[in-house]
C-alpha positions in Angstrom: 30.6 226.6 -190.9 32.5 227.6 -187.8 30.7 227.3 -184.5 30.1 230.3 -182.3 32.4 230.9 -179.3 30.8 229.4 -176.2 30.4 232.7 -174.4 28.3 233.9 -177.3 26.4 230.7 -177.7 25.5 230.3 -174.0 25.7 233.7 -172.3 24.4 236.2 -174.8 21.2 234.2 -175.3 19.0 234.1 -172.1 16.9 231.2 -173.4 19.9 229.1 -174.2 21.4 229.9 -170.8 18.3 228.9 -169.0 17.9 225.7 -171.0 21.5 224.6 -170.5 22.5 225.9 -167.1 19.3 226.3 -165.1 18.0 222.9 -165.9 17.8 220.1 -163.4 21.0 218.3 -162.4 21.2 214.6 -163.4 23.2 212.1 -161.5 25.3 209.8 -163.7 26.9 206.7 -162.1 29.8 205.4 -164.2 31.9 202.2 -164.3 32.3 199.2 -162.0 33.5 201.6 -159.2 30.2 203.6 -159.5 31.9 206.9 -159.8 29.3 209.7 -159.6 29.1 212.7 -161.9 26.5 215.5 -162.0 25.5 217.3 -165.2 22.8 219.7 -166.3 20.0 218.0 -168.1 20.0 220.7 -170.7 23.6 219.9 -171.5 23.1 216.1 -171.5 20.0 216.2 -173.7 21.9 217.8 -176.5 22.9 214.1 -177.1 20.1 211.9 -178.5 21.2 209.0 -176.2 20.6 211.0 -173.1 17.6 212.8 -174.5 15.8 209.5 -175.1 16.9 208.1 -171.7 15.8 211.2 -169.7 12.7 212.1 -171.7 11.5 208.6 -172.7 9.6 205.9 -171.0 12.6 204.8 -168.9 13.0 204.8 -165.2 15.8 207.4 -165.6 13.2 209.9 -166.7 11.6 209.7 -163.3 14.7 209.3 -161.1 17.0 211.7 -163.0 19.8 209.2 -162.5 21.6 207.4 -165.4 23.8 204.4 -164.8 26.6 203.5 -167.2 28.2 200.4 -165.5 30.3 199.3 -168.4 32.0 202.6 -169.1 35.3 204.1 -167.9 34.8 207.1 -165.6 38.0 208.7 -166.8 36.8 208.5 -170.4 33.3 209.6 -169.5 34.7 212.7 -167.9 36.3 213.7 -171.2 32.9 213.2 -173.0 31.2 215.3 -170.3 33.9 218.0 -170.7 33.2 218.1 -174.5 29.4 218.5 -173.8 30.1 221.6 -171.8 32.9 223.1 -173.8 33.1 221.5 -177.3 36.7 220.5 -176.4 38.2 217.8 -174.2 41.5 216.5 -172.9 42.6 212.9 -172.9 42.3 213.3 -169.1 45.7 212.3 -167.7 45.4 212.4 -163.9 47.9 214.6 -162.3 49.4 213.2 -159.1 52.0 214.5 -156.6 51.6 218.1 -157.8 52.4 220.8 -155.3 52.5 224.5 -155.6 55.1 225.4 -158.2 55.2 221.9 -159.8 53.2 220.4 -162.5 52.8 216.9 -161.0 53.4 213.6 -162.8 51.1 212.1 -165.5 49.6 208.8 -164.4 51.2 206.7 -167.1 53.4 204.0 -165.7 57.0 205.0 -166.0 56.3 208.6 -167.1 59.2 210.8 -166.1 58.4 214.0 -168.0 59.9 213.0 -171.3 57.5 212.2 -174.0 58.4 208.8 -175.4 56.4 206.9 -178.0 54.9 204.6 -175.3 53.4 207.6 -173.6 52.0 209.0 -176.8 50.6 205.6 -177.5 48.8 205.7 -174.1 47.4 209.1 -175.0 46.3 207.8 -178.4 44.6 204.8 -176.7 42.6 207.2 -174.5 41.6 209.2 -177.5 40.4 205.9 -179.1 38.4 205.1 -176.0 36.8 208.5 -176.1 36.0 207.9 -179.8 34.2 204.6 -179.0 32.2 206.1 -176.1 31.2 209.0 -178.4 30.1 206.3 -180.9 28.0 204.6 -178.3 26.3 208.0 -177.6 26.0 209.0 -181.2 28.2 212.1 -180.8 29.6 212.6 -184.3 31.1 216.0 -183.5 33.2 214.5 -180.7 34.2 211.6 -183.0 35.4 214.1 -185.6 37.4 216.0 -183.0 39.0 212.8 -181.7 40.1 211.8 -185.1 41.7 215.2 -185.5 43.6 214.8 -182.2 44.6 211.2 -183.1 46.3 212.6 -186.2 48.7 214.6 -183.9 49.7 211.7 -181.7 49.6 208.9 -184.3 52.1 207.1 -186.5 53.6 210.3 -187.6 55.2 210.6 -184.2 56.8 207.1 -184.4 54.1 205.2 -182.4 53.1 201.6 -182.9 49.5 202.3 -183.8 48.4 198.7 -184.2 46.9 198.5 -180.7 45.0 201.8 -181.1 43.7 200.8 -184.6 42.6 197.3 -183.3 40.7 199.0 -180.5 39.0 201.4 -182.8 38.0 198.7 -185.3 36.7 196.3 -182.6 34.8 198.9 -180.5 33.2 201.4 -182.9 30.5 201.0 -185.6 32.4 202.9 -188.3 29.1 203.1 -190.2 30.3 206.0 -192.3 33.8 204.5 -192.8 35.5 207.4 -191.0 37.7 205.1 -188.8 38.8 203.0 -191.8 39.5 206.1 -193.8 41.5 207.5 -190.9 43.5 204.3 -190.4 44.1 203.3 -194.0 47.1 205.5 -194.7 48.9 204.1 -191.6 48.0 200.4 -191.4 48.0 198.0 -194.3 45.1 195.6 -194.5 42.3 197.7 -193.0 39.2 196.3 -194.6 36.9 198.6 -196.6 33.8 199.6 -194.6 31.5 198.7 -197.5 
């Protein structure tokens, strides 16, 4: 079943709008650098992880502040983007951009030409997003990540072993979706049974 466009889902329903966009703001501190994000509680609590944290018997339910010290802020920003829009980008930082230019992606050695090593960096960011979505129990985001990985994976002449190793080591794969995704590309992926 196709989901409704966001403008219909959020803006044509006053109750949904109030719940999502007129809810309290929650402070989220992410990573060793303690990067700060703010998000609407109504948006965050669509995810069980945040719902339990903000509405349970935890300190966060009183302070309205969540700390994720082990997570990557750049990866978390993509997860937050998905919560608001049901889409995300792999979040390449744009640096050096001026009016009339697009800037340069923050991949070492990137010069505007897509080489397999750059696509591999994008695939690794997708893998990290998948694993953070796994931590939060966000199956819809996990499915979207696997769809995006298909576009930048081995079909584009990338050495996918590093990406596959990261996915296998850092996700639960309890439904076997990672193994099923990787199986056609990499020999020797163990069955998830």
